[in-house]
C-alpha positions in Angstrom: 95.7 115.2 111.5 92.3 114.2 108.8 89.0 113.5 110.5 88.6 110.5 108.4 88.6 109.0 105.5 86.1 109.0 102.7 85.4 107.0 99.8 87.9 108.0 97.8 90.3 108.1 100.2 89.6 104.7 100.7 90.1 103.6 97.4 93.3 105.8 96.8 94.7 103.8 99.8 93.7 100.2 98.3 95.3 101.2 94.2 98.3 102.9 96.2 98.5 99.2 98.1 98.5 97.2 94.9 101.1 99.5 93.3 102.7 101.9 95.5 104.7 103.6 91.8 101.2 104.1 90.3 101.6 107.3 88.0 99.4 109.9 90.0 97.2 110.4 86.1 97.0 107.1 86.5 95.2 106.7 89.5 93.2 110.0 89.2 92.1 107.9 86.1 91.1 104.8 87.6 89.1 107.2 90.5 88.1 109.3 87.6 88.7 112.4 89.0 91.5 114.8 87.7 94.7 114.4 88.4 95.2 117.8 91.0 92.6 116.5 93.4 94.3 113.3 93.5 97.5 114.2 94.2 96.0 116.6 97.0 94.4 113.3 98.2 97.9 111.3 97.9 99.6 114.2 99.9 97.5 115.0 102.8 97.2 111.2 103.4 101.0 111.4 103.7 101.4 114.1 105.5 98.9 113.2 108.5 100.7 109.5 108.1 98.3 107.8 106.7 100.4 106.2 104.3 104.0 105.8 106.4 105.9 105.1 103.6 106.6 103.9 100.0 108.9 100.4 99.5 109.7 97.9 97.6 108.9 94.5 98.6 111.9 91.8 97.9 111.2 87.9 97.4 113.1 86.3 100.2 114.4 83.3 98.2 115.7 85.5 95.5 118.1 86.6 98.1 119.1 83.7 99.4 117.1 84.2 102.7 115.3 81.2 102.3 114.2 80.1 106.2 111.6 82.1 108.4 110.8 81.7 111.6 108.1 82.7 114.1 109.5 82.5 117.9 107.9 83.1 120.8 110.1 84.7 123.5 109.4 84.9 127.3 111.0 87.7 129.3 113.2 87.5 132.7 110.0 90.2 133.9 107.4 92.2 132.3 108.0 95.6 133.6 108.1 98.6 131.5 112.2 98.9 131.8 112.0 95.1 130.2 109.9 95.5 127.7 111.4 98.3 126.4 114.9 97.6 126.2 113.6 94.3 124.7 111.8 96.8 121.9 115.2 98.3 122.1 117.3 95.4 121.1 115.3 93.8 118.7 114.5 96.7 116.6 118.3 96.9 116.0 118.3 93.2 114.8 118.3 92.9 110.8 117.2 89.5 110.4 113.7 90.5 112.7 111.3 91.8 110.3 108.4 91.4 112.7 108.2 91.8 116.3 104.7 91.5 118.2 104.2 92.7 122.3 101.6 89.9 123.0 99.1 89.0 125.5 99.3 84.9 126.6 101.8 82.6 127.8 104.6 84.7 125.4 105.9 88.3 125.9 106.2 89.0 122.4 106.4 86.9 119.0 109.1 87.8 116.0 109.6 86.8 112.8 112.8 85.6 111.6 114.4 85.8 108.4 117.7 84.0 107.5 119.7 82.1 105.1 119.2 79.1 106.0 119.1 76.7 109.6 123.1 77.0 110.4 122.2 81.1 110.1 118.8 80.5 112.0 120.8 79.0 115.1 123.7 81.4 114.9 120.7 83.9 115.9 119.3 83.0 118.2 122.8 81.8 119.7 124.7 85.2 119.2 122.1 87.5 119.3 118.5 86.3 121.0 119.5 84.3 123.7 122.5 86.6 124.8 119.7 89.2 125.3 119.4 89.8 129.0 115.8 90.2 128.8 115.1 86.7 127.7 114.4 84.0 129.4 112.9 81.2 127.2 112.1 81.0 123.8 110.1 78.4 121.2 110.7 78.6 117.6 108.7 77.3 114.6 110.1 77.2 111.4 107.3 78.3 108.4 107.2 75.1 106.0 105.2 76.9 103.8 103.5 80.4 103.2 99.9 80.4 102.4 99.6 83.9 103.2 102.0 87.1 102.9 100.3 90.0 102.1 100.7 94.0 102.9 97.4 94.6 101.6 95.1 96.2 104.6 91.5 95.7 103.9 90.2 99.4 103.9 
């Protein structure tokens, strides 16, 4: 495990968050270091888990997923067993992009992406409300996304 991130590590992470396919030679040039130590640093960040994985970010609307909803979920009870059971069940639902255990009135907040309103209704009725851990739901349809990023401010 790495002790901490220095300024060069942080710059590497910033550049790779902007473009995960950036070639090592281009990254090294941007950092003003040679390619070999640059590659070693990237590999070290990968191996210690700071860089979890590389992905392609897909535009939902261009693949027919035009409806995003934020769903608040209240569980029947907040026991460890109920929470873990719900988390396991939700992790298997492909339309759930994000799932957060939260404090406050609701127990979980989910980000759900589907094709349209009928698909969302079907998802709620057939998938989410059928989970035995769920007591109640509150849904909010996203009208417009004004900010959506995967970039962390490092």
